[in-house]
C-alpha positions in Angstrom: -146.5 -190.2 13.9 -147.6 -186.9 14.1 -151.3 -186.3 12.9 -151.4 -182.7 12.8 -148.9 -182.8 10.1 -151.0 -184.9 7.8 -151.6 -183.8 4.6 -155.3 -184.9 3.8 -154.9 -185.9 0.6 -152.1 -188.4 1.8 -154.9 -190.9 3.8 -158.1 -191.6 2.4 -161.6 -190.2 4.4 -161.5 -193.7 6.4 -158.5 -195.6 7.2 -159.0 -199.1 9.0 -156.7 -200.2 11.5 -156.2 -203.5 9.9 -156.8 -204.4 6.5 -159.2 -206.6 6.1 -158.4 -207.9 2.3 -156.5 -211.5 2.1 -153.8 -212.7 -0.4 -155.0 -214.5 -3.1 -153.2 -217.5 -3.1 -154.4 -218.6 -6.3 -152.6 -215.4 -7.8 -149.3 -217.0 -6.0 -149.7 -220.6 -7.7 -150.6 -218.7 -10.7 -147.6 -216.6 -11.1 -145.0 -219.8 -9.8 -146.9 -221.6 -12.9 -146.1 -219.6 -15.8 -142.9 -218.7 -13.9 -142.0 -222.7 -14.6 -143.6 -223.0 -18.1 -142.3 -219.9 -19.9 -138.9 -221.1 -18.4 -139.9 -224.5 -19.8 -141.4 -223.2 -23.2 -138.2 -221.5 -23.6 -135.5 -223.7 -22.9 -137.3 -226.9 -24.5 -140.2 -226.5 -27.2 -139.0 -223.3 -28.5 -136.4 -223.1 -31.9 -132.6 -221.7 -30.2 -132.6 -219.5 -33.1 -135.7 -217.4 -31.4 -135.2 -217.9 -27.8 -133.0 -215.1 -27.5 -135.2 -212.4 -29.0 -138.1 -213.9 -27.1 -136.2 -213.9 -23.5 -134.8 -210.2 -24.3 -138.4 -208.6 -24.8 -139.9 -210.6 -22.2 -137.5 -209.2 -20.0 -138.1 -205.7 -20.6 -141.5 -206.1 -20.9 -142.5 -207.1 -17.2 -140.7 -204.2 -15.7 -141.9 -201.8 -18.3 -145.6 -203.1 -17.2 -144.4 -202.2 -12.9 -143.8 -199.0 -14.6 -146.9 -198.2 -16.7 -149.0 -199.1 -13.3 -146.4 -197.1 -11.0 -147.4 -194.0 -12.7 -150.8 -195.0 -12.8 -151.0 -195.0 -8.6 -148.4 -191.2 -9.0 -151.5 -189.7 -11.5 -153.6 -191.1 -8.5 -152.1 -189.1 -5.9 -150.6 -186.6 -7.7 -150.1 -183.8 -5.4 -149.8 -185.7 -2.0 -146.8 -184.9 0.1 -145.8 -188.7 0.3 -147.4 -191.2 -1.3 -147.2 -189.1 -5.3 -143.3 -188.3 -4.9 -142.5 -191.8 -3.4 -144.7 -193.6 -6.2 -142.3 -191.5 -8.7 -139.4 -192.6 -7.2 -140.6 -196.1 -7.5 -141.7 -195.8 -10.8 -138.3 -194.3 -12.0 -136.7 -196.9 -10.7 -138.5 -199.4 -13.0 -138.6 -197.4 -15.8 -134.7 -197.9 -15.4 -134.8 -201.5 -15.6 -136.5 -201.2 -18.9 -133.9 -199.0 -20.2 -131.6 -201.6 -18.8 -132.8 -204.5 -20.3 -133.7 -202.5 -23.6 -129.8 -201.5 -23.5 -128.6 -205.2 -22.9 -130.6 -206.2 -26.1 -129.0 -204.1 -28.0 -125.6 -204.7 -27.2 -125.8 -208.7 -26.9 -128.5 -208.8 -30.3 -127.4 -205.7 -32.3 -124.5 -205.7 -31.9 -123.1 -208.9 -30.3 -121.3 -206.9 -27.9 -120.6 -208.7 -24.4 -123.1 -206.4 -22.2 -121.5 -207.3 -19.0 -120.4 -205.2 -17.9 -122.1 -202.0 -20.1 -124.0 -198.9 -19.7 -127.0 -201.0 -19.1 -125.6 -201.4 -15.6 -126.0 -198.1 -14.6 -129.8 -198.3 -15.4 -129.6 -201.7 -13.3 -128.1 -199.8 -10.6 -130.3 -197.1 -10.5 -133.5 -199.2 -9.1 -132.1 -199.3 -6.1 -131.1 -196.2 -4.7 -134.6 -195.5 -6.4 -136.1 -197.8 -4.3 -134.6 -196.6 -1.3 -136.5 -193.6 -1.6 -139.9 -195.1 -1.8 -139.1 -197.1 1.4 -137.6 -194.2 3.5 -140.2 -191.9 2.5 -142.8 -194.6 3.3 -141.3 -195.5 6.6 -140.7 -192.0 7.7 -144.3 -191.0 7.2 -145.7 -194.0 8.7 -143.4 -194.7 11.9 -142.2 -191.8 14.2 -138.7 -193.5 14.3 -136.6 -196.7 13.6 -135.9 -198.6 16.3 -132.2 -199.4 17.1 -132.9 -203.1 16.8 -134.2 -202.7 13.5 -131.4 -200.1 12.9 -128.7 -203.0 13.9 -130.9 -205.1 11.0 -130.2 -202.9 8.4 -126.9 -202.4 8.7 -125.7 -206.3 9.3 -128.3 -208.1 7.6 -126.1 -206.4 4.3 -122.6 -207.0 5.6 -123.6 -210.5 6.8 -124.9 -211.4 2.7 -121.9 -209.5 1.6 -119.5 -211.6 3.5 -121.2 -214.9 2.5 -121.0 -213.6 -1.5 -116.9 -212.7 -1.0 -116.4 -216.3 0.9 -118.0 -218.2 -1.5 -117.0 -216.1 -4.3 -112.7 -216.5 -3.7 -113.2 -219.9 -2.0 -115.2 -221.8 -4.3 -114.8 -220.1 -7.6 -111.2 -219.8 -6.8 -111.3 -215.9 -7.4 -108.7 -213.3 -6.3 -109.8 -210.2 -4.5 -107.7 -208.4 -6.7 -110.1 -209.0 -9.5 -112.6 -206.3 -11.4 -115.4 -208.4 -11.1 -115.4 -209.3 -7.9 -115.4 -205.5 -6.7 -118.1 -205.0 -9.3 -120.6 -207.9 -8.0 -120.1 -206.6 -4.5 -121.1 -203.3 -5.1 -124.4 -204.5 -7.0 -124.7 -207.0 -4.1 -124.6 -204.5 -1.3 -126.9 -201.8 -2.2 -129.6 -204.6 -3.8 -129.4 -206.7 -0.1 -129.0 -203.3 2.0 -132.8 -202.5 0.0 -134.3 -205.7 0.9 -133.5 -204.7 4.8 -134.9 -201.4 4.5 -138.0 -202.9 3.2 -137.8 -206.1 5.2 -138.1 -203.1 8.1 -141.3 -201.7 6.6 -143.2 -204.8 6.5 -143.2 -205.0 10.2 -143.5 -201.5 10.9 -146.9 -202.1 8.3 -148.0 -205.6 8.8 -151.1 -204.6 11.2 -151.4 -201.4 9.1 -153.8 -200.7 6.0 -151.1 -201.4 3.4 -149.8 -204.1 5.4 -150.5 -207.2 3.6 -149.5 -205.2 0.1 -146.3 -204.1 1.5 -146.3 -207.9 2.2 -146.3 -208.8 -1.0 -143.8 -206.3 -1.9 -141.0 -207.3 -0.4 -141.5 -210.7 -1.3 -141.3 -209.1 -5.0 -138.0 -207.6 -4.0 -136.7 -210.9 -2.2 -137.2 -212.3 -4.9 -135.2 -209.7 -7.3 -132.9 -210.2 -4.8 -132.4 -213.9 -5.1 -132.1 -212.9 -8.7 -129.2 -210.2 -8.8 -126.9 -211.8 -6.0 -127.0 -215.5 -8.0 -126.6 -213.1 -11.7 -123.2 -211.6 -10.9 -122.0 -214.6 -9.0 -122.6 -216.4 -12.2 -121.0 -213.2 -14.2 -117.8 -213.6 -12.0 -117.4 -217.5 -13.9 -118.9 -216.3 -16.7 -121.6 -218.5 -16.7 -125.0 -216.5 -17.5 -126.9 -216.6 -20.2 -130.3 -215.6 -21.1 -132.0 -218.8 -20.6 -130.3 -219.5 -17.1 -132.6 -220.7 -14.4 -132.2 -217.3 -12.8 -134.5 -215.6 -15.4 -137.0 -216.7 -13.5 -136.7 -215.2 -10.0 -136.8 -211.5 -11.8 -140.0 -212.8 -13.8 -141.6 -213.9 -10.4 -140.3 -210.8 -8.3 -141.7 -208.5 -11.4 -145.1 -209.9 -11.1 -145.5 -210.5 -7.5 -144.9 -206.5 -7.1 -147.0 -205.8 -10.1 -149.9 -207.8 -7.8 -148.6 -205.4 -4.5 -149.0 -202.4 -6.5 -152.6 -203.3 -7.9 -153.9 -204.3 -4.4 -152.1 -201.3 -2.6 -153.8 -198.7 -5.3 -157.2 -200.5 -5.0 -156.1 -199.9 -0.5 -155.2 -196.7 -0.4 
């Protein structure tokens, strides 16, 4: 990175070589406990007529919280060359998820219309292009160039997951490659895993830097969301998804870990 081109607003007055804060493993334990507890309460301790409404409200509350915290970071770095714009993309991405969840709920609970596929999927999809903007802006700023090995990883990792997804979907589920749901799922699986592969590259770049641990948290959150998304599109192929499915726990945990990462990153940079 060329220090002569760094906007002074982009970095604090003193940037330590290595971050000194540590992971709060109690926070991870708390997240796991809350996710499992919520899943048990909804599935076994809540009256059936209320469960779908509670899950729907909870589902759009989580990305809304990420959005609010993200915009607070945008406000902190408003006008800066990298952080302000990258966090704006991040915040808009989770705002899109919030709109997707609200749209999904309206289709499902208000009009009793099958929400998959629907306009909600457009909002769900928009998270990942916006996340890629966030990722590439940060990587480009902190790394002079991306290594050949990293580029190979970015290309090969999504293709490997995509191949595995395709084999499992068509072999175990006896789904034809000519079916709409198969290709519809492939589009989402590819962009989701592409985003994860780029985030992992960023984690290796920043691992010893001032935002290293916060970035690893962020990657962990994206990993959890990725597992949830890939599992979800596999479920939809076979028509097995519902609002009480365990796949929801990966989304909840992913959002909460990202919230933790954003708070930690806001305090660090």
